[in-house]
DOKOLTOR-255709 format. One record per residue: chain; residue in one letter; y, z, x of N, C-alpha, C in turn. Coordinates in Angstrom, 3 decimals, decimal comma. Atoms other than C-alpha are relative to their C-alpha. Layout:
! DOKOLTOR-255709
atom c=A; r=A; ny=Y; nz=Z; nx=X; cay=Y; caz=Z; cax=X; cy=Y; cz=Z; cx=X
...
//
This chain:
! DOKOLTOR-255709
atom c=A; r=M; ny=1,000; nz=1,008; nx=-0,273; cay=71,568; caz=-7,305; cax=67,510; cy=-1,543; cz=0,516; cx=-0,461
atom c=A; r=K; ny=1,156; nz=-0,566; nx=0,419; cay=68,880; caz=-4,611; cax=67,395; cy=-0,070; cz=0,666; cx=-1,488
atom c=A; r=I; ny=-0,109; nz=-0,548; nx=1,520; cay=70,011; caz=-3,153; cax=64,065; cy=-0,225; cz=-0,997; cx=-0,925
atom c=A; r=N; ny=0,330; nz=1,134; nx=0,864; cay=69,884; caz=-6,585; cax=62,493; cy=-1,573; cz=-0,211; cx=-0,035
atom c=A; r=L; ny=1,482; nz=-0,046; nx=-0,100; cay=66,415; caz=-6,953; cax=63,653; cy=-0,751; cz=1,002; cx=-0,692
atom c=A; r=M; ny=0,656; nz=-0,937; nx=0,487; cay=65,404; caz=-3,830; cax=62,556; cy=0,052; cz=-0,090; cx=-1,664
atom c=A; r=C; ny=-0,540; nz=0,218; nx=1,439; cay=67,009; caz=-4,347; cax=58,883; cy=-1,131; cz=-1,116; cx=-0,456
atom c=A; r=Q; ny=1,139; nz=0,865; nx=0,758; cay=64,883; caz=-7,412; cax=58,395; cy=-1,496; cz=0,206; cx=0,013
atom c=A; r=T; ny=1,235; nz=-0,645; nx=0,251; cay=61,811; caz=-5,664; cax=59,196; cy=-0,248; cz=0,730; cx=-1,022
atom c=A; r=I; ny=0,268; nz=-0,940; nx=1,344; cay=62,196; caz=-3,139; cax=56,854; cy=0,008; cz=-0,857; cx=-1,150
atom c=A; r=V; ny=0,144; nz=0,985; nx=0,998; cay=63,010; caz=-5,788; cax=54,431; cy=-1,338; cz=-0,564; cx=-0,428
atom c=A; r=S; ny=1,114; nz=0,829; nx=0,069; cay=60,070; caz=-7,737; cax=55,222; cy=-1,146; cz=0,706; cx=-0,529
atom c=A; r=I; ny=1,275; nz=-0,989; nx=0,285; cay=57,764; caz=-4,725; cax=54,868; cy=0,156; cz=0,296; cx=-1,262
atom c=A; r=T; ny=-0,174; nz=-0,487; nx=1,418; cay=59,296; caz=-3,664; cax=51,638; cy=-0,653; cz=-1,307; cx=-0,879
atom c=A; r=L; ny=0,487; nz=0,995; nx=0,696; cay=58,614; caz=-7,222; cax=50,441; cy=-1,688; cz=-0,080; cx=-0,245
atom c=A; r=V; ny=1,506; nz=0,017; nx=0,207; cay=55,067; caz=-7,323; cax=51,170; cy=-0,391; cz=1,025; cx=-0,462
atom c=A; r=Y; ny=0,494; nz=-0,884; nx=0,700; cay=54,420; caz=-4,015; cax=49,951; cy=0,235; cz=-0,134; cx=-1,713
atom c=A; r=L; ny=0,056; nz=0,124; nx=1,426; cay=55,816; caz=-4,875; cax=46,595; cy=-0,782; cz=-1,036; cx=-0,715
atom c=A; r=M; ny=1,161; nz=1,438; nx=0,475; cay=53,948; caz=-8,370; cax=46,471; cy=-1,304; cz=0,610; cx=-0,140
atom c=A; r=A; ny=1,573; nz=-0,802; nx=-0,257; cay=50,951; caz=-6,028; cax=47,299; cy=-0,373; cz=0,799; cx=-1,282
atom c=A; r=T; ny=0,311; nz=-0,783; nx=0,977; cay=51,306; caz=-3,641; cax=44,594; cy=0,153; cz=-0,606; cx=-1,334
atom c=A; r=S; ny=-0,504; nz=0,727; nx=0,944; cay=52,702; caz=-6,087; cax=42,086; cy=-1,315; cz=-0,513; cx=-0,548
atom c=A; r=T; ny=1,160; nz=0,544; nx=0,538; cay=49,189; caz=-7,569; cax=41,630; cy=-1,080; cz=1,108; cx=-0,586
atom c=A; r=V; ny=0,859; nz=-1,177; nx=0,767; cay=47,620; caz=-4,256; cax=40,900; cy=0,793; cz=0,269; cx=-1,553
atom c=A; r=L; ny=-0,934; nz=-0,178; nx=1,198; cay=50,631; caz=-3,842; cax=38,162; cy=-0,578; cz=-1,046; cx=-1,162
atom c=A; r=A; ny=0,019; nz=1,468; nx=0,801; cay=49,836; caz=-7,420; cax=36,712; cy=-1,677; cz=-0,292; cx=-0,413
atom c=A; r=R; ny=1,190; nz=0,145; nx=0,360; cay=46,055; caz=-6,588; cax=36,152; cy=-0,283; cz=-0,216; cx=-1,382
atom c=A; r=S; ny=-0,110; nz=0,285; nx=1,584; cay=45,115; caz=-8,089; cax=32,781; cy=-1,102; cz=1,029; cx=-0,511
atom c=A; r=S; ny=0,787; nz=-0,924; nx=0,831; cay=43,571; caz=-5,692; cax=30,340; cy=-1,212; cz=-0,559; cx=-0,939
atom c=A; r=D; ny=0,961; nz=0,592; nx=0,769; cay=40,446; caz=-6,184; cax=28,172; cy=0,510; cz=-0,239; cx=-1,554
atom c=A; r=T; ny=-0,480; nz=0,432; nx=1,419; cay=41,241; caz=-8,033; cax=24,652; cy=-1,338; cz=-0,306; cx=-0,539
atom c=A; r=Y; ny=0,982; nz=0,256; nx=0,962; cay=38,740; caz=-8,227; cax=22,081; cy=0,394; cz=-0,416; cx=-1,270
atom c=A; r=E; ny=-0,608; nz=0,180; nx=1,381; cay=38,914; caz=-9,796; cax=18,886; cy=-0,985; cz=0,518; cx=-1,040
atom c=A; r=F; ny=1,033; nz=-0,658; nx=1,040; cay=37,154; caz=-8,068; cax=15,850; cy=0,187; cz=-0,597; cx=-1,423
atom c=A; r=Q; ny=0,056; nz=0,803; nx=1,309; cay=36,157; caz=-9,328; cax=12,457; cy=0,770; cz=0,831; cx=-1,096
atom c=A; r=N; ny=-0,636; nz=-0,752; nx=0,859; cay=37,602; caz=-6,306; cax=10,662; cy=0,391; cz=1,151; cx=0,826
atom c=A; r=P; ny=-0,566; nz=-1,021; nx=-0,648; cay=39,400; caz=-3,069; cax=11,404; cy=-1,068; cz=1,010; cx=0,164
atom c=A; r=V; ny=1,106; nz=-1,089; nx=-0,031; cay=36,325; caz=-0,986; cax=10,542; cy=-0,902; cz=-0,200; cx=1,612
atom c=A; r=T; ny=0,386; nz=0,431; nx=-1,205; cay=34,568; caz=-2,907; cax=13,649; cy=0,542; cz=0,590; cx=1,150
atom c=A; r=E; ny=-0,934; nz=-0,405; nx=-1,144; cay=37,400; caz=-2,101; cax=15,993; cy=-0,033; cz=1,503; cx=0,020
atom c=A; r=K; ny=0,517; nz=-1,563; nx=-0,083; cay=37,060; caz=1,593; cax=15,155; cy=-0,872; cz=0,504; cx=0,626
atom c=A; r=R; ny=1,182; nz=-0,326; nx=-0,702; cay=33,747; caz=1,723; cax=15,734; cy=-0,139; cz=-0,259; cx=1,383
atom c=A; r=F; ny=0,142; nz=0,151; nx=-1,306; cay=34,229; caz=0,149; cax=19,137; cy=0,723; cz=1,005; cx=0,914
atom c=A; r=N; ny=-0,752; nz=-0,841; nx=-0,807; cay=36,952; caz=2,404; cax=20,091; cy=-0,659; cz=1,289; cx=0,125
atom c=A; r=E; ny=0,690; nz=-1,407; nx=-0,046; cay=35,013; caz=5,517; cax=18,979; cy=-1,180; cz=-0,146; cx=1,002
atom c=A; r=L; ny=1,152; nz=0,269; nx=-0,631; cay=31,854; caz=4,324; cax=20,857; cy=0,534; cz=0,030; cx=1,681
atom c=A; r=N; ny=-0,447; nz=-0,062; nx=-1,201; cay=33,846; caz=3,854; cax=23,962; cy=0,741; cz=1,327; cx=0,429
atom c=A; r=K; ny=-0,255; nz=-1,473; nx=-0,138; cay=35,088; caz=7,364; cax=23,582; cy=-1,082; cz=1,008; cx=0,438
atom c=A; r=E; ny=1,121; nz=-0,860; nx=-0,223; cay=31,874; caz=8,743; cax=23,313; cy=-1,170; cz=-0,349; cx=1,450
atom c=A; r=L; ny=0,728; nz=0,408; nx=-0,878; cay=30,203; caz=6,930; cax=26,205; cy=0,770; cz=0,347; cx=1,329
atom c=A; r=R; ny=-0,437; nz=-0,365; nx=-1,335; cay=30,829; caz=8,238; cax=29,774; cy=-0,269; cz=-1,306; cx=1,123
atom c=A; r=C; ny=0,066; nz=0,928; nx=-0,981; cay=31,464; caz=5,668; cax=32,690; cy=-1,110; cz=0,323; cx=1,126
atom c=A; r=P; ny=1,084; nz=0,029; nx=-1,149; cay=28,470; caz=5,815; cax=35,322; cy=0,668; cz=0,325; cx=1,408
atom c=A; r=K; ny=-0,748; nz=-0,190; nx=-1,198; cay=31,001; caz=5,566; cax=38,098; cy=0,776; cz=0,942; cx=0,239
atom c=A; r=C; ny=-0,962; nz=-0,991; nx=0,055; cay=33,695; caz=7,676; cax=37,179; cy=-0,196; cz=1,330; cx=-0,088
atom c=A; r=Q; ny=0,535; nz=-0,969; nx=0,566; cay=31,890; caz=10,291; cax=35,598; cy=0,714; cz=1,098; cx=-0,941
atom c=A; r=N; ny=-0,734; nz=-0,663; nx=0,740; cay=34,710; caz=12,205; cax=34,190; cy=0,848; cz=-0,625; cx=-0,817
atom c=A; r=Q; ny=-0,644; nz=0,849; nx=0,749; cay=36,106; caz=9,530; cax=32,212; cy=-0,862; cz=-0,893; cx=-0,917
atom c=A; r=N; ny=1,048; nz=0,878; nx=0,889; cay=34,898; caz=7,696; cax=29,248; cy=0,583; cz=-1,584; cx=0,209
atom c=A; r=L; ny=0,143; nz=1,411; nx=-0,204; cay=34,574; caz=3,978; cax=28,820; cy=1,504; cz=-0,488; cx=-0,304
atom c=A; r=A; ny=-1,274; nz=0,670; nx=0,452; cay=37,925; caz=3,499; cax=27,190; cy=1,181; cz=0,514; cx=1,277
atom c=A; r=D; ny=-1,022; nz=-0,185; nx=-0,822; cay=39,885; caz=5,257; cax=29,961; cy=-0,075; cz=-0,506; cx=1,614
atom c=A; r=S; ny=0,279; nz=0,349; nx=-1,372; cay=38,153; caz=3,906; cax=32,977; cy=0,418; cz=-1,417; cx=0,485
atom c=A; r=N; ny=-0,305; nz=1,304; nx=-0,212; cay=39,033; caz=0,956; cax=34,860; cy=-1,056; cz=-0,591; cx=1,065
atom c=A; r=S; ny=1,078; nz=0,379; nx=-0,805; cay=35,836; caz=0,544; cax=36,877; cy=-0,613; cz=-1,108; cx=-0,110
atom c=A; r=P; ny=0,533; nz=1,253; nx=0,379; cay=34,199; caz=-2,841; cax=36,938; cy=-1,305; cz=0,369; cx=-0,976
atom c=A; r=I; ny=1,260; nz=-0,384; nx=0,576; cay=30,926; caz=-1,000; cax=35,574; cy=0,651; cz=0,405; cx=-1,683
atom c=A; r=A; ny=-0,559; nz=-0,386; nx=1,401; cay=33,037; caz=0,441; cax=32,515; cy=0,497; cz=-1,365; cx=-0,514
atom c=A; r=K; ny=-0,322; nz=1,163; nx=0,472; cay=34,484; caz=-3,047; cax=31,988; cy=-1,497; cz=-0,695; cx=-0,772
atom c=A; r=D; ny=1,500; nz=0,556; nx=0,434; cay=30,784; caz=-4,357; cax=31,740; cy=-0,431; cz=0,651; cx=-1,065
atom c=A; r=L; ny=0,608; nz=-1,179; nx=1,096; cay=29,699; caz=-1,393; cax=29,451; cy=0,750; cz=-0,370; cx=-1,248
atom c=A; r=R; ny=-0,907; nz=0,568; nx=1,148; cay=32,918; caz=-2,314; cax=27,196; cy=-0,351; cz=-1,116; cx=-0,697
atom c=A; r=R; ny=0,277; nz=1,551; nx=0,679; cay=31,733; caz=-5,858; cax=26,766; cy=-1,289; cz=-0,016; cx=-0,615
atom c=A; r=E; ny=1,386; nz=-0,093; nx=0,571; cay=28,128; caz=-4,674; cax=26,345; cy=0,075; cz=0,836; cx=-1,648
atom c=A; r=V; ny=-0,203; nz=-0,618; nx=1,439; cay=29,313; caz=-2,589; cax=23,366; cy=0,456; cz=-0,844; cx=-0,959
atom c=A; r=Y; ny=-0,787; nz=0,982; nx=0,799; cay=31,528; caz=-5,286; cax=22,026; cy=-1,049; cz=-1,035; cx=-0,399
atom c=A; r=D; ny=1,135; nz=1,210; nx=0,135; cay=28,440; caz=-7,762; cax=22,228; cy=-0,820; cz=0,619; cx=-1,098
atom c=A; r=L; ny=0,854; nz=-0,767; nx=0,820; cay=26,118; caz=-5,229; cax=20,685; cy=0,442; cz=0,168; cx=-1,646
atom c=A; r=L; ny=-0,788; nz=-0,019; nx=1,111; cay=28,665; caz=-4,639; cax=17,739; cy=-0,034; cz=-1,499; cx=-0,803
atom c=A; r=H; ny=-0,180; nz=1,455; nx=0,490; cay=29,031; caz=-8,205; cax=17,082; cy=-1,616; cz=-0,483; cx=-0,264
atom c=A; r=Q; ny=1,498; nz=0,586; nx=0,570; cay=24,871; caz=-8,534; cax=16,904; cy=-0,187; cz=0,767; cx=-1,242
atom c=A; r=G; ny=0,430; nz=-0,862; nx=1,320; cay=25,176; caz=-6,138; cax=13,973; cy=-0,649; cz=1,169; cx=0,384
atom c=A; r=K; ny=0,796; nz=-1,060; nx=-0,259; cay=23,674; caz=-3,153; cax=15,649; cy=0,895; cz=1,433; cx=-0,257
atom c=A; r=A; ny=-0,452; nz=-1,264; nx=0,567; cay=24,311; caz=0,170; cax=14,232; cy=0,489; cz=0,826; cx=1,484
atom c=A; r=D; ny=-0,286; nz=-0,843; nx=-0,946; cay=26,150; caz=2,892; cax=16,291; cy=-1,096; cz=1,064; cx=0,913
atom c=A; r=I; ny=1,201; nz=-0,348; nx=-0,626; cay=23,062; caz=4,814; cax=16,943; cy=-0,775; cz=-0,748; cx=0,899
atom c=A; r=E; ny=0,802; nz=0,887; nx=-0,883; cay=21,345; caz=1,872; cax=18,164; cy=0,435; cz=-0,328; cx=1,331
atom c=A; r=I; ny=-0,441; nz=0,110; nx=-1,134; cay=23,773; caz=1,303; cax=20,503; cy=0,299; cz=0,965; cx=1,021
atom c=A; r=M; ny=-0,185; nz=-1,044; nx=-0,739; cay=24,061; caz=4,735; cax=21,644; cy=-1,380; cz=0,178; cx=0,779
atom c=A; r=N; ny=1,355; nz=0,070; nx=-0,492; cay=20,025; caz=4,664; cax=22,196; cy=-0,055; cz=-0,888; cx=0,973
atom c=A; r=Y; ny=0,054; nz=0,877; nx=-0,892; cay=20,372; caz=1,467; cax=24,180; cy=0,574; cz=0,393; cx=1,251
atom c=A; r=M; ny=-0,555; nz=-0,199; nx=-1,217; cay=22,815; caz=2,819; cax=26,484; cy=-0,673; cz=1,215; cx=0,465
atom c=A; r=V; ny=0,871; nz=-0,905; nx=-0,497; cay=20,778; caz=5,818; cax=26,933; cy=-1,223; cz=-0,077; cx=0,530
atom c=A; r=A; ny=1,361; nz=0,538; nx=-0,161; cay=17,475; caz=3,972; cax=27,429; cy=0,507; cz=-0,756; cx=1,387
atom c=A; r=R; ny=-0,580; nz=0,693; nx=-1,368; cay=19,554; caz=2,058; cax=30,336; cy=0,681; cz=0,685; cx=0,904
atom c=A; r=Y; ny=-1,030; nz=-0,828; nx=-1,068; cay=21,740; caz=4,767; cax=32,037; cy=-0,454; cz=1,295; cx=-0,206
atom c=A; r=G; ny=0,521; nz=-1,495; nx=0,195; cay=20,016; caz=8,251; cax=30,901; cy=0,983; cz=0,668; cx=-0,845
atom c=A; r=E; ny=-0,913; nz=-0,581; nx=0,961; cay=21,606; caz=10,809; cax=28,894; cy=1,270; cz=0,514; cx=0,683
atom c=A; r=F; ny=-1,228; nz=-0,141; nx=-0,684; cay=24,337; caz=11,122; cax=31,412; cy=1,316; cz=-0,753; cx=-0,407
atom c=A; r=V; ny=-0,905; nz=0,719; nx=0,579; cay=25,898; caz=8,354; cax=29,718; cy=0,957; cz=0,599; cx=-1,194
atom c=A; r=L; ny=-0,920; nz=-0,540; nx=1,330; cay=26,820; caz=10,369; cax=26,598; cy=0,820; cz=1,434; cx=0,459
atom c=A; r=Y; ny=-0,792; nz=-1,199; nx=-0,400; cay=29,528; caz=12,796; cax=26,902; cy=-0,408; cz=1,390; cx=-0,958
atom c=A; r=R; ny=0,644; nz=-1,102; nx=0,764; cay=27,910; caz=14,994; cax=24,308; cy=-1,419; cz=-0,354; cx=-0,129
atom c=A; r=P; ny=1,306; nz=0,289; nx=-0,160; cay=24,342; caz=14,976; cax=25,436; cy=-0,821; cz=0,669; cx=-1,270
atom c=A; r=R; ny=0,838; nz=-0,446; nx=1,117; cay=21,591; caz=15,555; cax=22,513; cy=-0,686; cz=1,445; cx=0,397
atom c=A; r=V; ny=0,851; nz=-1,338; nx=-0,379; cay=19,854; caz=18,937; cax=22,124; cy=-1,378; cz=-0,313; cx=0,119
atom c=A; r=S; ny=1,560; nz=0,224; nx=-0,105; cay=16,509; caz=18,590; cax=23,461; cy=-0,318; cz=1,246; cx=1,386
atom c=A; r=S; ny=0,308; nz=-0,929; nx=-0,680; cay=14,422; caz=20,666; cax=25,803; cy=0,797; cz=0,003; cx=1,450
atom c=A; r=L; ny=-0,730; nz=0,323; nx=-1,155; cay=16,241; caz=19,235; cax=28,973; cy=1,457; cz=0,523; cx=-0,330
atom c=A; r=T; ny=-1,318; nz=-0,511; nx=0,012; cay=19,696; caz=20,356; cax=27,732; cy=0,234; cz=1,158; cx=-0,815
atom c=A; r=Y; ny=0,198; nz=-1,447; nx=0,960; cay=19,008; caz=23,692; cax=26,010; cy=1,036; cz=0,830; cx=0,825
atom c=A; r=V; ny=-1,055; nz=-0,802; nx=-0,652; cay=21,025; caz=25,237; cax=28,921; cy=1,424; cz=-0,490; cx=0,108
atom c=A; r=L; ny=-1,204; nz=0,695; nx=0,240; cay=23,903; caz=22,898; cax=28,513; cy=0,637; cz=0,398; cx=-1,242
atom c=A; r=W; ny=-0,853; nz=0,062; nx=1,098; cay=24,219; caz=23,553; cax=24,834; cy=-0,080; cz=1,649; cx=-0,139
atom c=A; r=F; ny=0,321; nz=-1,257; nx=0,288; cay=23,047; caz=27,297; cax=24,790; cy=0,382; cz=1,163; cx=1,106
atom c=A; r=G; ny=-0,483; nz=-0,821; nx=-0,830; cay=23,985; caz=28,595; cax=28,012; cy=1,404; cz=0,720; cx=0,194
atom c=A; r=P; ny=-1,359; nz=-0,679; nx=0,247; cay=27,597; caz=29,505; cax=27,616; cy=-0,094; cz=1,061; cx=-0,894
atom c=A; r=A; ny=0,315; nz=-1,199; nx=1,428; cay=26,651; caz=31,456; cax=24,159; cy=-0,706; cz=1,143; cx=0,838
atom c=A; r=A; ny=0,785; nz=-0,996; nx=-0,220; cay=24,157; caz=33,455; cax=26,036; cy=0,800; cz=1,047; cx=1,384
atom c=A; r=L; ny=-1,026; nz=-0,958; nx=-1,155; cay=26,577; caz=34,265; cax=29,094; cy=0,908; cz=0,593; cx=-0,603
atom c=A; r=I; ny=-0,824; nz=-0,818; nx=0,849; cay=29,067; caz=35,400; cax=26,520; cy=-0,605; cz=1,132; cx=-0,594
atom c=A; r=L; ny=0,522; nz=-0,835; nx=0,671; cay=26,703; caz=37,471; cax=24,615; cy=-0,391; cz=1,331; cx=1,259
atom c=A; r=M; ny=0,560; nz=-1,050; nx=-0,747; cay=25,111; caz=39,077; cax=27,893; cy=1,464; cz=0,625; cx=0,645
atom c=A; r=G; ny=-1,533; nz=-0,732; nx=-0,323; cay=29,350; caz=39,724; cax=28,833; cy=0,277; cz=1,033; cx=-0,792
atom c=A; r=V; ny=-0,541; nz=-0,916; nx=1,011; cay=29,637; caz=41,569; cax=25,456; cy=-1,137; cz=1,234; cx=0,055
atom c=A; r=L; ny=0,966; nz=-0,991; nx=-0,006; cay=26,440; caz=43,507; cax=25,771; cy=0,235; cz=1,014; cx=1,307
atom c=A; r=V; ny=-0,391; nz=-0,958; nx=-1,183; cay=27,598; caz=44,913; cax=29,373; cy=1,020; cz=0,816; cx=-0,176
atom c=A; r=V; ny=-1,252; nz=-0,530; nx=0,587; cay=30,953; caz=45,609; cax=27,947; cy=-0,437; cz=1,101; cx=-1,069
atom c=A; r=I; ny=0,471; nz=-0,962; nx=0,964; cay=29,326; caz=47,775; cax=25,094; cy=-0,561; cz=0,832; cx=0,889
atom c=A; r=F; ny=0,708; nz=-1,012; nx=-0,085; cay=27,059; caz=49,329; cax=27,310; cy=0,985; cz=1,061; cx=1,109
atom c=A; r=I; ny=-1,223; nz=-0,566; nx=-1,089; cay=30,079; caz=50,207; cax=30,091; cy=0,490; cz=1,209; cx=-1,111
atom c=A; r=I; ny=-0,931; nz=-0,531; nx=0,942; cay=31,944; caz=51,637; cax=27,015; cy=-1,063; cz=1,367; cx=-0,695
atom c=A; r=R; ny=0,777; nz=-1,036; nx=0,725; cay=29,006; caz=53,682; cax=25,237; cy=-0,462; cz=1,074; cx=1,112
atom c=A; r=R; ny=0,687; nz=-0,897; nx=-1,003; cay=27,947; caz=55,350; cax=28,695; cy=0,783; cz=1,623; cx=-0,274
atom c=A; r=K; ny=-0,564; nz=-1,537; nx=0,176; cay=28,520; caz=59,094; cax=28,683; cy=1,157; cz=0,156; cx=0,865
atom c=A; r=P; ny=-0,937; nz=-0,388; nx=-1,386; cay=31,678; caz=60,232; cax=30,584; cy=-0,387; cz=0,977; cx=0,512
atom c=A; r=I; ny=0,293; nz=-0,886; nx=-0,785; cay=31,534; caz=62,495; cax=32,984; cy=0,616; cz=1,069; cx=-0,587
atom c=A; r=A; ny=-0,731; nz=-1,197; nx=0,708; cay=32,144; caz=66,025; cax=31,581; cy=0,781; cz=0,647; cx=0,800
atom c=A; r=L; ny=-0,717; nz=-0,871; nx=-0,744; cay=34,863; caz=67,858; cax=32,913; cy=-0,314; cz=1,199; cx=0,370
atom c=A; r=K; ny=0,605; nz=-1,295; nx=0,178; cay=33,414; caz=70,984; cax=32,207; cy=-0,791; cz=0,387; cx=1,177
atom c=A; r=D; ny=0,818; nz=0,024; nx=-1,101; cay=30,855; caz=70,394; cax=34,848; cy=0,613; cz=0,152; cx=1,298
atom c=A; r=I; ny=-0,689; nz=0,445; nx=-1,278; cay=33,353; caz=69,739; cax=37,803; cy=0,524; cz=1,902; cx=0,207
atom c=A; r=E; ny=-0,458; nz=-0,971; nx=-0,284; cay=33,960; caz=72,880; cax=39,706; cy=0,926; cz=-0,259; cx=1,313
atom c=A; r=L; ny=-1,272; nz=0,197; nx=-0,778; cay=37,337; caz=73,335; cax=41,560; cy=0,104; cz=1,073; cx=1,110
atom c=A; r=S; ny=-0,099; nz=-1,101; nx=-0,721; cay=38,050; caz=75,345; cax=44,661; cy=1,204; cz=0,765; cx=-0,449
atom c=A; r=E; ny=-1,245; nz=-0,759; nx=0,186; cay=40,659; caz=77,858; cax=44,519; cy=1,328; cz=-0,775; cx=0,326
atom c=A; r=A; ny=-1,096; nz=0,377; nx=-0,139; cay=43,023; caz=75,938; cax=46,118; cy=0,140; cz=-1,155; cx=-0,763
atom c=A; r=Q; ny=-0,212; nz=1,296; nx=1,020; cay=42,547; caz=72,862; cax=44,166; cy=0,350; cz=0,354; cx=-1,407
atom c=A; r=Q; ny=-0,496; nz=-0,540; nx=1,183; cay=42,968; caz=75,010; cax=41,072; cy=1,294; cz=0,341; cx=-0,037
atom c=A; r=D; ny=-1,408; nz=-0,107; nx=-0,170; cay=46,337; caz=76,143; cax=42,409; cy=0,870; cz=-1,199; cx=-0,288
atom c=A; r=K; ny=-0,519; nz=1,402; nx=-0,051; cay=47,378; caz=72,473; cax=43,135; cy=-0,010; cz=-0,402; cx=-1,240
atom c=A; r=L; ny=0,138; nz=0,264; nx=1,269; cay=46,259; caz=71,628; cax=39,632; cy=1,141; cz=0,708; cx=-1,145
atom c=A; r=K; ny=-0,797; nz=-0,668; nx=0,749; cay=48,332; caz=74,367; cax=38,085; cy=1,456; cz=-0,386; cx=0,269
atom c=A; r=A; ny=-1,276; nz=0,702; nx=-0,460; cay=51,236; caz=73,469; cax=40,129; cy=0,655; cz=-1,181; cx=-0,532
atom c=A; r=L; ny=-0,309; nz=1,504; nx=0,649; cay=51,261; caz=69,928; cax=38,978; cy=0,238; cz=-0,044; cx=-1,428
atom c=A; r=L; ny=-0,151; nz=-0,269; nx=1,568; cay=50,653; caz=70,977; cax=35,277; cy=1,424; cz=0,615; cx=-0,115
atom c=A; r=K; ny=-1,513; nz=-0,927; nx=0,043; cay=54,058; caz=73,443; cax=35,703; cy=0,916; cz=-1,280; cx=0,212
atom c=A; r=D; ny=-1,205; nz=1,011; nx=-0,357; cay=55,862; caz=70,452; cax=37,203; cy=-0,108; cz=-1,010; cx=-1,086
atom c=A; r=K; ny=-0,215; nz=0,787; nx=1,187; cay=54,905; caz=68,289; cax=34,403; cy=0,686; cz=0,506; cx=-1,347
atom c=A; r=D; ny=-0,614; nz=-0,519; nx=1,256; cay=56,017; caz=70,633; cax=31,668; cy=1,510; cz=0,125; cx=0,148
atom c=A; r=L; ny=-1,364; nz=-0,180; nx=-0,352; cay=59,333; caz=70,976; cax=33,298; cy=0,771; cz=-1,178; cx=-0,521
//
């Protein structure tokens, strides 16, 4: 009797779980109709270039957040208004800041982003060159005690054998 009740409970829990997760799997995706393939390609490219403000490491095309859905709709509407890609990008930057761009523009605020890695690599190369060009310690200047000289001779003899 207890085993039958446990089986019914497990089956009930499993069914509730499956019903709860199936709504997530049945979520509708955005579908947009385009006048021509060029506009569709521009839409896809813009969504890949713009970052989701909520997700931060995903572009609009990959993000499932509600804000990304709204921004995709906004890009779609702007494309149908006849706006150029640069106008759409400027609109998004004006509204959300430079952060919305995956590749920020070169400006006084983004010099570190664009030129920082090259400067660090250059500094690393200079340090390596400096270390390599340093004068090595002259072995002639090192004086060994007699015990150390005997030990060195013994080691060199063993190596020759």
